[in-house]
C-alpha positions as CSV (number, residue, x, y, z in Angstrom):
1,M,-20.4,19.5,12.2
2,E,-18.7,19.0,8.9
3,C,-16.3,16.4,7.6
4,I,-17.6,13.5,9.8
5,P,-15.9,10.8,7.6
6,L,-12.6,12.7,7.9
7,L,-13.0,12.8,11.6
8,A,-13.4,9.0,11.5
9,V,-10.2,8.7,9.5
10,G,-8.3,10.8,12.1
11,A,-9.6,8.6,14.9
12,V,-8.6,5.4,13.2
13,L,-5.1,6.7,12.4
14,N,-4.8,7.8,16.1
15,A,-5.9,4.4,17.4
16,S,-3.5,2.7,14.9
17,S,-0.6,4.7,16.3
18,V,-1.2,3.1,19.7
19,L,-1.0,-0.4,18.2
20,L,2.1,0.2,16.1
21,D,5.6,1.0,17.2
22,G,8.6,3.0,16.0
23,S,8.5,5.4,13.1
24,T,5.3,3.9,11.8
25,A,3.5,4.9,15.0
26,T,4.9,8.4,14.8
27,L,3.9,8.7,11.2
28,C,0.3,7.6,12.0
29,L,0.1,10.0,14.9
30,A,1.3,12.9,12.8
31,A,-1.1,12.0,10.0
32,S,-4.0,11.7,12.5
33,L,-3.2,15.1,14.0
34,A,-3.0,16.7,10.5
35,V,-6.4,15.2,9.6
36,L,-7.9,16.3,12.9
37,I,-6.5,19.8,12.3
38,A,-8.2,19.8,8.9
39,V,-11.5,18.8,10.6
40,A,-11.1,21.6,13.2
41,T,-10.4,24.1,10.5
42,A,-13.6,23.1,8.6
43,N,-15.6,23.4,11.8
44,R,-14.0,26.6,13.2
45,H,-17.4,28.3,13.2
46,I,-18.4,26.1,16.2
47,T,-17.6,27.6,19.5
48,G,-14.3,26.2,21.0
49,V,-13.2,24.2,17.9
50,A,-10.6,26.8,17.0
51,V,-9.0,26.3,20.4
52,I,-9.0,22.6,19.9
53,G,-7.4,23.0,16.5
54,L,-4.7,25.2,18.0
55,G,-4.0,22.5,20.6
56,L,-3.8,19.9,17.9
57,L,-1.3,22.1,16.0
58,V,0.9,22.4,19.1
59,N,0.8,18.6,19.5
60,L,1.7,18.1,15.9
61,T,4.6,20.5,16.3
62,A,5.9,18.5,19.4
63,V,5.6,15.2,17.5
64,A,7.4,16.7,14.5
65,V,10.2,18.1,16.6
66,N,10.7,15.0,18.8
67,G,10.0,12.4,16.1
């Protein structure tokens, strides 16, 4: 597993999005998804992580479209 500190950043941003509201929460959620996609990309050699990364990308697309 690579990029453990980056994984922690993504988790903190995701948790922050729950505590915040409005556009700040949306921004934190989008940033957390982007960071987690980067972690998934770095770890795509692990079985199943590419599928998780694809799911994160679909979620990021939905957040970007719906704001």
